[in-house]
Structures are given as structure tokens and as C-alpha cells.
C-alpha positions in Angstrom: -18.3 -38.7 -8.1 -18.0 -35.9 -6.0 -20.7 -33.0 -6.2 -19.4 -29.5 -6.0 -22.0 -26.7 -6.1 -21.8 -23.7 -7.9 -22.0 -21.6 -4.8 -18.8 -23.2 -3.5 -16.9 -22.5 -6.9 -17.9 -18.9 -7.3 -17.2 -18.3 -3.4 -13.6 -19.9 -3.9 -13.0 -17.9 -7.1 -13.7 -14.8 -5.2 -11.5 -15.5 -2.5 -8.7 -16.4 -4.9 -9.4 -13.0 -6.8 -8.8 -11.1 -3.5 -5.7 -12.6 -2.5 -4.5 -12.0 -6.2 -5.4 -8.3 -6.0 -3.6 -7.6 -2.5 -0.6 -5.9 -3.3 2.6 -4.9 -1.3 3.8 -1.6 -2.9 7.5 -2.5 -2.0 9.7 -2.0 -5.2 6.8 -0.2 -6.7 7.3 2.9 -8.9 7.1 6.3 -7.0 7.5 10.1 -8.3 9.9 12.1 -6.1 13.2 10.5 -6.1 15.2 10.7 -2.5 12.0 12.1 -0.9 9.5 10.6 1.7 5.9 10.4 0.2 2.5 9.1 1.2 0.3 6.7 -0.3 -3.1 5.0 -0.2 -3.8 1.6 -1.6 -7.1 -0.1 -1.2 -5.2 -3.4 -1.4 -2.6 -2.7 1.4 -2.7 -1.7 4.8 -6.8 -2.0 4.9 -7.0 0.9 2.6 -5.3 3.3 5.2 -2.3 5.8 4.4 1.4 4.5 4.7 4.7 6.4 4.6 7.1 5.5 2.1 10.9 6.7 0.9 11.4 7.0 -2.8 15.0 5.9 -3.9 16.9 7.4 -6.7 15.8 4.9 -9.2 12.0 5.7 -8.4 11.3 2.5 -6.4 9.7 2.7 -3.2 10.1 1.4 0.5 7.4 1.6 3.1 8.7 3.0 6.0 5.6 3.3 8.1 1.7 2.2 8.4 -0.6 4.8 9.2 -4.0 4.1 11.0 -6.4 5.9 8.4 -6.5 6.8 4.9 -5.7 10.6 5.6 -3.3 10.1 8.5 -0.1 10.7 6.4 1.6 14.2 6.1 4.7 15.0 4.5 6.1 18.6 4.1 9.2 19.6 1.9 9.8 16.1 0.9 10.3 14.8 4.4 13.9 15.9 4.1 14.1 17.8 7.2 13.3 17.5 10.9 9.8 16.6 11.6 8.7 17.1 8.1 6.7 13.7 7.9 4.0 12.0 9.9 2.1 9.0 10.1 -0.5 8.4 13.0 
């Protein structure tokens, strides 16, 4: 009979929980149809911001990954020239 320590079981459970909570926001809900928006999810892009487009059905598609939690900016819904930035 093999012996598996309680520590091993707990660590494995913690790793699986982290994998289960990691999320890809693509296809998820968004607020402003036909506009660019910024988002931050702790379980996506290492907690840094990302730029996404919100489609007419209020589902989103990530357009660009930013380098920090506050490195995303959208002006006027991102509908004009130079109205969104992700650094």
C-alpha cells in the first residue's frame, strides 16, 4: 500500500484550485456595446490591465495585454483615433 502524506494532498488541491480559478475573459460579459474598454482580473494577465472590445451582444474580446494594473486608458469609448492605449 502506498502512503500519501496529508501535505501532498493539500498542496495538490491548492494547485488545482488555482488552475480552476484562472480565467480567460474572452466571450465574457461587458458593459458598453461597440466600444473599447479596460479590464483587470486578478486571475488573468498576472493581474495587469487589458484592453478589450465589447461587441453588440455585450461579449468581449481581449485586444491587447497591458504591463501593469493601471496601464490602460480609453477616451470616448475608444471610437476615434488615438482614444485608447495599453502600455
